[in-house]
N, C-alpha and C positions, 0 to 999 in steps of 0.2 A: 416392825412395820408390816412384814408379811402376815403375822398373826392377826394384827388389827384389820388388815385388808381382807383376810379370809373371813373373819367374823362379820364385818360390815357387808361384804358381798352376800354372805349367807342370809343376813337380815333382809337385804333388799330383794334378793331372788326368791327366798322361801317364805317371806312374811309380807313385805310391802307389796310385792307383785300381786297378791290375792286381793288386796284392796282395789287395785286397778282393774283386775278381772271382774270383781263384784260391780264396780261402777259401769263397766262396759256391758255386762251381761243382764243387768236389771231392766234395761230399756233400750229398744232399738234406736231411739232418737239420740242416744249417746254417740252412736256412730254417724247417723244421718246429719244431725244438727251440730253435734259437738265438733266433728271433724269435717263436716260438709262433704261427706263421701257420696260418690255416684256409684251405688251398689251395682247397677246394671253394667257399668263399665268395668268394675272390679271382677264381676262374675263372668263377663263376656256374653251375657244373654240380654236380648232386647225384649223384656217382658214388662207388663204393667207394674207400677210401684207397689200396689197392694199384694201382688203375687210374690215379688221379691222380698217384701217385708215379712210375709208369712213364712217364706223359706228360711230367712235369717233367724226368725224367732224360734223355729223348730229345729234348727241345726246349730248355728254358731252360739246363740244365747243359751240354749239348753246344755250344750257341751260345756260351756263355761260354768254353769251352775253345778253340773255333775262333778267337774274337776274340783270346784271349791268344796263340795261335800266330801270328796275323797281326801282332801287335805285337812278336814276338820273345821272348815269355816262356813259350812252350809247352814248352820243354825244360829249364826250371829245376826243381829239386827243391822239395818243400814247405818244407824248412829254408831254402833260398836265398830263396824268395819271402817267408817270414816275416822274414828278416834285412833284405831290401830295405825292407819296411814299417817295421820297427823303426828303421832308419837314418833314414828320412824323418821319422818321428815325433820322433826325437831332435833333428833339425835344427829342426823347428817349435817344439819345446818350448824349445830354447835361445834361439830368436829371441823367443818370447813372454816368457820370463823371469817377472818379477813384475808385468808390466803387465796391465791388464784386457783389452786387445785388442792386436793385433799392432803397431799404430802409435800407441798411446796410449789415451785414454779413450773414443774413439768407434770403432765397428766400420767396417771397410772391405770391399772386395770379397774380399780375402784371407781375412778372418775368416769370411765367408759360405762361401767355398770350403772352408776347413778344416772348418767345422762340418758341411757337407754330406757330407764323407767320413769324419769322425771319429765322428759320431753313430751310424752303423750299427755301429760297433765298441764304442763306449762303452755302448750300450744292449743289447748281447747278453746274453741271460739268464745269470745267474751260475752256474746249475747246468750249463750247457753249456760244454765246454772251448773256449777261444779264446786263443791265444798272444798275439795283438796286444792284446786287451783286458787281459790280465794285465800285459803290459808297460806299457800306458798307466797302469794303476792303481798300478804300482810305481815306474816311472821317469819318467813324464810326467804327473804329477797335475795340473799347470797346464793341460794340454789338456782335462782333464775339466771344470775350472772354466770354460774358454772355451766348451766345448760347452753347459754349463748356462746361461751368460750369454746366448749367442746363442739358445738355445731360448726363454728368457724374452722376449727381444726379438722373435723371429719369431712365437712362438705365444701367449705370455701364458697366459690362462686356458683357451684352446682346446686346449692340449696334453692335458689330462685327458679332454676330450671325444673327441679323435681316437684316443687310445691306451687309454682305459679300457673299460668295459663297453659304452658306446654305439657305439664304432668308427665315428664320424661322419667321412666322408671330406672334408666341407666344413663344418667347424664355424664358419667365419667368415661364412658366408652366413646371414642371419636367416631363421628358420623361422616359418611361420604358427602362430599359437596354436591348440592343439588344442581342438576343440569338445567341450564337456562333454556326456555322454550325456543328462543331464536337460534341457539346452537343446534337444537334438535332439528329444526326446519332446514337449516343449512346442511346438516348431515344427510337428511332425507334427499335434498336436492342433489347433493354430490353423488349419493348412491344411485339416484335415477339417471344422472348423467353417465355414470360408469356403466350402468346397465344398457343405456342407449348406445354408448360407444362399443360395448362388447357385442351387442346385437348387430351393429353395422359391420364390425369386423367379421363376424360369422357369415353375414350375407355376402360380403366381398369375397371371402374365401370360397363360399359355395359357387358364386358366379365364375370365379377364376377356374375352379375345378370343372364346371360345366363347359367353359370355353376350351379348356385343354382337351376334354373328351371330344368335343366337336371337331377340333383341329386334328386329333388323332384319327377320327373316323374319315375325315376328308382326305388325309394322306393315305389311309388304307384304300379308300375307293380309287384314288388316283393310281396307286400302284396296281390294283386289279385291272383297271382300264388299260394301263401300259402293257401288262402281260397279255391281255386279250388282243391288243393291236399287233403285238409281235407274232402271236400265233397266226 
């Protein structure tokens, strides 16, 4: 089992992966329309779409093409790369068969590796053309089932938070409960009342000190007058 897992993981990571890189790198719309990505939010820059698309083409896409050439896939046609991917998917589909996971009822490292590489294809938007996704849906339906089972195992209820309207990058991390505005107003009022009370106490203390000083002066003056009268 370990030998089969090693061979299959090598096929997915070192061969099938480059068909996925080829699909992503040949057109910026693969990211924009295939995954409905907001590139300005991903990059953290509020720039015009044309500027961001130009930046992605000359950085991310070109880097992908260079990496493909370094691995020996730079001179293959698009049809050849798609056929490479389909052949790898067929091998994985035949190995999975009717089982829940590759080696039985429990997932393994191979299942996780397959999920990491098949999910970006299975979840491409249906309105955008993708030959590998169409092949998976027609001839490798059991791989879609594997992707969904691994998604439930890995993400659970957090999947909707990460991919829905919230777009939470770390849904598994507990967030502090939001403070209600009414509570904030009440806290502000309480703080103001405390400040007013403290101010009143300080004023009372000052007045008491001033009164004591005046009394001390009066007693001192009286004593002086008594001494002068005695003289």
